[in-house]
MARDREN-755282 format. One record per residue (C-alpha): residue in three letters; y, x, z. Coordinates in steps of 0.5 Angstrom, whole numbers, plus 500, padded with zeros to 3 digits. Each point is the difference from the previous one (the first is absolute). Layout:
ALAYXZ
...
! end
This chain:
MET294321089
ALA507498499
SER502496495
TYR506503496
ARG504493501
ILE498499508
ASP504508500
LYS506499497
MET501493503
ALA499504507
SER504506498
THR506494498
ILE499495506
ARG500508504
THR507502496
ILE503492501
VAL498499508
SER503507502
ASN506499496
VAL502494504
ILE498502506
HIS505506499
ASN505496498
GLU500493501
LEU497498507
SER506501505
ASP496499506
PRO501505505
ARG493500502
ILE499504493
SER500507502
PRO503504494
MET493504500
THR496496496
SER495501496
VAL497496495
ILE493504500
ARG496496495
VAL497494498
ASP493497499
LEU499495496
SER494494500
PRO496500493
ASP504494498
LEU507501502
GLN501496504
LEU501504508
ALA503505500
ARG499505506
ILE507504501
HIS498507504
VAL507502504
SER501506504
VAL507501505
MET501507503
GLY502499506
ASP497498508
ASP495494502
ALA507496501
THR504501493
ARG492499497
ARG500493503
LYS506498499
THR501502493
MET493495499
ALA503496504
GLY506499495
LEU496501494
GLN495494502
ASN507496501
ALA502502494
GLN493498495
GLY502494497
ARG508502497
ILE495507499
GLN495495496
ARG505497497
LEU504505497
LEU494504497
ALA498493497
LYS506500496
ARG499507499
LEU494500497
THR499498492
VAL492496502
ARG499493501
THR499500507
CYS501506504
PRO495502506
HIS500498507
ILE503505504
SER497503506
LEU504506505
LEU496505503
LEU502506505
ASP497507496
GLU499505504
SER497505497
ILE506504499
ARG501502507
LYS494500502
THR500506495
ALA506503502
GLU497500507
THR494503498
LEU504506497
ASP504501505
LEU493500505
ILE497506495
ASN507503500
ARG500501507
LEU493502501
SER501505495
GLN507503503
PRO498506505
ASP501498507
ALA503506504
ASN496498505
ASP494502497
PRO498506501
PRO498505493
PRO494500498
ALA496505503
ASP494505495
VAL495497496
GLU493503504
PHE495501495
SER493498501
GLU494505499
GLY498497494
LEU507501496
SER504504499
GLU507502498
GLY500501492
ALA496494500
LEU505495501
GLU505503495
! end
């Protein structure tokens, strides 16, 4: 179970990094549809894995992650300036595909739940000898 201190630090890092990505990085490769999803901190607060989601096609995601990896040192410096702790955790930026996969799954469910115009209407159900129509109600 994570402690309150780790959760609070992860929340603070998430807020700061999100602000830095949206307001202080001017790399044109970084998509404006970039979100910091979550931050996983090690128990000793020395390593922070920052999960980032990028909406768009595969090329946009690759370009954005390349821009973020290039700006990782700047993000680290700005984070260290704004955190009020003695040592700043070392950050690593990871692409989080969970939102995209969830959207694809929901789209697939919606497409499967829509009746197709080419499908015939359901046929009447035939009852076997042991079942009567009233038994199902």
